[in-house]
N, C-alpha and C positions, 0 to 999 in steps of 0.2 A: 198359133197364137193370133189373137185379134186385138186391135187397138181402138180405143174410143176416146173422145175429148171429154173434158170436164163438163161441157155443156149438155152431155147426154143426161137424160132424166134418170131418177132412181129406178123407176120401173124397167127402163131399158137396160140398166146395169144388171138388175136381177135376172131379167130374161136372158141376156147374153151369157150369164154365168151358168146357165143350165142347158143350153142348146148345143148339141153336136160336139161336146167336149168331154174330157175325162171328168168323172164325178168329183175328182179332187182338184179340178181347175179352179182358180180363184182370180178375181179381178184385183190387180195391184197397181200401184203407181208405176208408170213407165220408167221413171228415174230409179226406182228401187230395183226393177227388173234389170236395168243396165248395170247397176252396181253388183248385183248377184252374178252377172255374166263376166264382169271385168275383174272381179276379185273373188277367188274360190273360198277365201276365209271369211268374207264379210258376213256370211250366214251365221257363223259361230259367234261373231262379235254382236250382231244384232239380236240373236237369240238370247245371249247372255245379258245384254243391256236391257232388253225388254222384260225378260223374266225377273231380273233383280228389281227393276222399277215397279212392276206389278206387285211383287211381294212386299216391298218397303212401303209403297204408297197405300196399299190395302191394309197393311198393319196399322198405319197411322189413322186411317179412316175408321177401321173397326174399333179402335181404342175409343173413339169419340162416342160409340154406341153404348159403352159400358160406363156406369157412373163412378165406380171406384176400382182402381187397380186392374186386375184381370189379365196380367201379362201372359200367363199360360193359356188362358181361354182365348185371347186374341190370336196367339200363335196357332192354336188349334184351328181356329176359323180360317186363318190365312192358308194353312196347309189344306184345309178342306176345299177352299176355293181352287187351289191348284189341282186337287183330285177331281173336283167337279168339272173344271175346264177340260182336263185330259179325257175324262169319260164322255162328256157331252159332245166334245168336238170330234171324237172318234166314232160316235154313234150317229150315222147319217139318217137314221130313222126317227130320231128324237126331234121334238119341236124346238127345243133349246138349241140344238145343232143348227137348225135352219136360221133361227134368230141370230146366233153368233156369226154364222157365215154371211148372212145378209148385212150384218153390221160391219164386218170387215171389208166387204166388197162395195158398200154403198153408204157409209156413214157420212153425215153432213160435213164434218170437219175435213175429211180427206178429199171429198168431192170439191169443196171450195178451194182447197189449197193446191191441188194437182192440175197441171195443164192437160195431162192425158193419162189414161189408164190402159192396161193391157191384160188380157185374159191368158193365163198360162198355168202350167203345172210343173213345178220343180221337184215334185215327189217328196215334199217335206212333211206332209201331214198337217192337218188344220191347226192343232195346238201349237206346232212349231211356227206356223204362219202367224198366229196371234202374237207370239213373243217377237218374231222377226219384225213384224209391222210396227209394233210399239218401239222396238229398238231403233228402227229407221226414223220414226216420228221424233224420237228424243234428239236425233241429230239435225233435224230439219224444221221442226215445229216449235212453237213456244211451249213453255211448261204448262201454261193454262190450257192450251189446246189438248195436250196429251192427257192432262188431268180430267178434262171433260169427257174424253173417250173412255177413260178408266171408269168414270162414274157410271156410264151406261153398262159396262160389263158387270160392275158390282150390283147394279139394280137388277139385272137378269139373274144373277146368283141369288140375291135375297128373295126375289120372287119365287124362284124354283125351290128355295129352302125354307119358305115361310112356315111350313108345318113342323119343321125340325129345329129352326133357329129363330128365337124371339128374344132379342137382347132386352127388351123392356120388361120381360117377365123374370129376368135373372136378378134375384134380390140379394145383392152383395152386402148391403147394409141391412141386417135382419131385425135388430132390436136395440134397446137402450145400451146393452153391453157393448155391441159393436161401436156405437157412437162414443162410448167411454174409452174404449181401446184406441180408436182413431184419434180422439182428442189428446190422449197422453202420448201417442206416437208423434203427433204433431208437436207437442211440447219437447219431446226428445229432439226432433229435427231442428227446432229453434234454439235449443240450449246447448247441445253438444259442441264441444270445441273442435276446431279444425287444426290439424298439425301445422304449426307455423312454418315448417320447412316445405310445405306443399308447393308454394309458388316462389320459393327462393331461387334466385338466378344461380345456376350451377351447371357444370358439364353433365349432359345426359346423353347416353349412347347405348347402342347394342353392338354385339359382335356376332359373326357367323364363323363356323368352323373353317370355311374355305378362305376367309380373309386372314387367317392365322392371328386372330385376336386384334386385327386392325379395327379401330373404333369407328363406328358409323354414328356421327353426332346427330342429335335430334333437336328440333326446334323447341322453344320454351313452351310450357303448357299454358294454353289460354285459360284465364280464370273464369269460373262460373259465378255470376253475381247473386243469383237467387239462393238464399241460404238453404231453404228446404230442398230445392232441386240439387244443390251441391252435395248435401248430406246423403241424399238417396243415391247420387252417382258414386259415392264412396262406400256404399253399403253393398255387400254381397247379399243375394236373396236369402242365404242361410243365417244372416245376422239376427233375424228375428228370434232365433233360438237363444242367442246370447242375451238379448234383452230380457229373456225370461229366467236368467240366472237370478236366484233369490237375493243376491247382493247388489243387483243392478237397480237403479232408481225406478226404472220403468216397471220392473217386477214388483217392487215394493208398493207401487201405486195400485197394481192389480190385487195384491194381497189385502190392501186396505178395504177393498170391496168384497173380500172373501172369494175372489175369482181364482180358479185353479191356474196353475202354470203349465198345463198340458199343452204341448206344441199344437195339437190338433185343433185347439180352440182359438188359434191366432193366425189362421190362414189369411185373414183379411190384411194383416200386416205384410205377410209374405207377398201377397198380390200387389200391394202398393209398391213394393221394391222391384218385383220381378219384371215389370213392364220394360224397364230400361235396357237390360242386357239383350232382350229379344229385338228391340228396336235397333240397338247398336250393331248387332250381328248383321241385320239386313242392310243397314246403312253402309257399313264397311264393304259388304259384298257389292253394292251398287257402285261405290266409288272405285273399287278395285277394277270392275268391268270397264268403267269409263277410262281409267288411266291406262289399262293394258290396250284398249282399243286405240287410244291416242299414240301409245308407244309403237304399235304396229303400223299406224298410218305414217309415222315418221321414219319408217324404214327398218324397224326390227322385225325380221321375218321369223314367225313361229308357226308351227303346225297346230292342229287342234289339240293334240295331246299336251304339247308344251303350254299352250294357252290355258288349258284346264289346270295343269299343274301349277302355273303361276298363280292362278286364282286360289288354289288350295294352299300354297305356301303362305300367301298373304293373309289367309283366313285361319291358319292353324293356331291351336292353343299354344304351341311352342312359341310362335312369334308374338301372339297377344300377351303371353306371360312375360316375355322379355320387355315389352313396352310398359306393362304395368309396373315391373320392378324398376325400370329406368326412371319412371316418374313417381315411384313410391306410392302409387295409388292405394295399395292394399293396407297401408298404414296412414291413410289420409285423415282419419278421425283420431282426435286426442282423447280417447276413452280407454282408461287403463284396463277395465274388465274385458272389453272387446279385444284389445290388442294382446292381452295375456292369453285369452282363450284361443284366439286365432293362431298364435305362435305355437301353442302346445298341442292343439287338436286338429287344425286344418293345414297348417303350413310348417310342420316341425322341421322338414328338410331345408326349406327355403330360409327359415329364420335362424336355425341353430345346427343344421347339418345332421339332424337325428331322424331316424325312420321309426314309424310305429311298428310294433312287433308283428302285426297281422298284415303288413304290406311289404312286398319285396321292392327292389330298386325300381323296376319298370312300372309297377303299379303305383309307386309313390310319384314317379315322374308324371305319369298320365293324370293322376288325381290332382296334384298340385298345379300342373300347367292349366288344367281345365278351370280350376278354382280361381287362379290368378287371372286368366284370360278374361273372365267375366267382368273384372273391374274396368279394364280398358274399354270394353264394349259399352258398359254402362255410362262411363264418363263421356264417351263420344256421343251417345244418345242424348244425354242431358245437354251437352254443348249444341247439338243439332236443334233441340227444342228451343233453347234460349237464343242462340246466335248461329243460324244456319250457314251463313256465308263464312263465318270464322271456322266453323266445324269442317266445312268442305276444304277450305284453304289449308287448314292444319293437317288433315289426314293426307291431302294431296302432297304436301311438302314431305311428310314422313315417308309415304310410299315411293315418292320420286327418288329420295335418297337411298332407300333400300333397293329399289329396282335398278339403280345405276350400278350397284354391286352385283345383284343377282343375275343380271342379263349380260355381264361381261363375257361369260362363256355359256353357251346354250347348246342343248342337243341340236343336231347330231354330233357336234364337236366333242361332246362328252355324253356318256350313257345317262339315261333318266335316273337310274339308281344312284350313280356317283354324284350327279348334279344335286339331287335333293338331299343326299347325305352331307354334301359339302356345305349346304346352307343350314339345314336344320339339325344335323348330327344324327339323322335317321332317315331311312328310305320310306317315302310315301308313294312310290310307284310300284304297283303290284301287277297291274294289267293295264291294257290300253284304255285310257280315259277318253271316251268319245261321247258326244251327244247322240241320243237315239233319234233317228230321223225316219 
């Protein structure tokens, strides 16, 4: 390993990174290298923090490229970015690989911030280095500095994908009909009533199997003030189908123009709704990583498998559905047609203890938990957009209360299987969960 101070020029940095060292060697801040040597688990923490940040921040950036909705499209682009990074960073012969490696070893933000850099190879692989360095920066740099670094990565991606991805050419609003549909969807957002009990002060709690029905109390639900954003937060992406019920006012307005009520013709409404649950999913993943990292810094000793399982537990549809039901988000709209159809067709077991003939008990659990979980993710996304600091404080308080119970007994004092069953009522550990290095 060789060390250099921040006064070294960019060209010298690049030259040093290619001379007489492993092809996988990379120039990193000396303080990061010290952390990696002093704590064998810090690589998992930084990898998780960095990866979650890149996915969430890029999701929000890519959304701004599209004029209307496009939740599934944005998510597709975000995952394509991850695929792109993995492939290009592993292909040492590509020009993008060199660009990315040079950026990691000599970008202006890092060189200005760090007092010294060190050339080393921890055998992590370049993609892992990317996530680790971003995770490290999130702990030591300002948010603006980290955002600027991500902007450079996204520019490289868009440049490399310019022949395949052109957001300006995606015509989501195609014609007069689309404008009419969106106009009446906006009317629905403005006029639908909100369930008066949504923000009523009352005991809200969840229980875990291992606590023997001991109640884990939850903080009050922070209100969302923008009416349109609130209604979207309380709508599942499949609600657009119910708006097309011939008895619903929205559908009646479509029929006035002799428009069909075919679901396929209303993808634009689904796209308007679908953005939130994708954003919420990524936001919750990032906040989970932050909290578990702080937990470990404060003395809770977990290995990489327990770390990954903690993340999985806090992200499961099982837990998300418990939170949705505790806050009654799935019945947040006071729309009789929506609530009646939801109860009969999507959530018969949750609302009335009945199962549909074509689903068994396990299929019903999986389907309804996934459906319910989307509501909490969407609400958190809307809260993040309107009140970022409130959203972060709210989910931190929830997760802190849950983790205080979940981490009372941890592997190896209990098997992974028994531990996850005790929390979720089912086993989610089937093989060793490790990050690929």
